[in-house]
N, C-alpha and C positions, 0 to 999 in steps of 0.2 A: 498467564503473564508469558510471553516469547523468551525464550533461552537466551541467554547472551549471546552464545555463538550464533545463532541465526538473527541477529542485529546489527545493522549499519550504524556505528556510533563514531567513526572519525569524520571529521570535517573533510578531511580532505577525501574521503572515500566516496563521501554525497558527492562535493562537486565532480568528481571524475564520473561520475554516474551521470549527474545531470548535464556535463559538458559533452562525453562520446556517448551515452545511454541514447536507444530510439526511444522516441517519445510516442505515446499516443494520449488522443484526450477527448474530454466530452466536457460539458458544461459544468460539470459537479466536480471533476479532478483532472489531474494530468499524472501521467503513471510515466516513470524512465525506467529503461532496462538496460543492464549493462551485462556481458559474461563477468565470470568471474575463475580463480584459477583454486579456489578452496574446496571445489567439488560439493557445495552445500549452498543452499540458498540462503541469501539474507536480505531484509527487508527495513526500509525506513516509513515512517509516515509524518510528514510535514503540514502544519498546519497556521497559516499565520494569520497574527493579532488581527488582520484588518478583516478577517472571515467571520467575525462577531467580537463584538465589545465586552460579551460576556466568556469567563475565562470556562466556566461551566460548559458553555456550548461547544466551544471548540475543543474541551477534553472529551466530550460524549461523541463526537463525530469521529476523534482521533481512536478513541477507544475501540468503536466499533469498526471500524477500517482496519484495525490492527488486529482484531478478533478474528475476523475472517482469513487474514494471512495467517495465525497463530494455527488454525484448524488445518488449513491446507498443509501448514509445514509439517505439523505431529501427524497428519494421514500419508504423508508423502505423496500429496498431489500437485506441489509445485514442480514446473517441468525444468531439471536442468539444474545448474550451475550458476543462478543468475543473481545478480545485486538488482534489487528494486527499490526505487523512491516514490511514494505516491504524495504529490503535494496535493491538496484540499482546496477546494474551492468555494466560493461563498455560495454557491448554488447547492451544495450539499447541505446545507444548514435548512434551506427549505424542503428536501426530501423529508416526510414525517417519518419519526424515530423508529416505527415497528418495521417501516418498509427499507430502509437506508442499508443495513446489513444483507438485504437480498440485491438489493443494486449493486453494492460493492461485490458479491459473489456474482451475479452475472457479466459485470465488468469485467474482472479480472478473467473469467473463462473465457469472453470474446476475444481480449487480448490476447489469450493462449499464455498467460505462465503460471496459471491453475488448470490441469486437467478437468474437463465434464463430468461432471456427476459425482465427482470424488468428496466432494465437502457439501 
């Protein structure tokens, strides 16, 4: 589990990142990135109810995205003091379970929030 200090929990912080952050998109998810003054990265993963009717499916996708980010934070692979909000879309459910983690890893590296080859 990701330590509390690396999570964005406050609704006002999430809204700030969504409003002021830079947006990166692919069919499977949208990623919003904004700088912070805390000196450490913080992340939040959001999966809307419309992604799937089954909570088990939504939770699996959320857990896989969060796990990739957790590994990046623990290994020091996150670039800078960033607030990152990941909004999962319905297309992510269509990616096979065993390939989804690899997809998130590649997307986060391509966007530049995670250093290449460190996770």
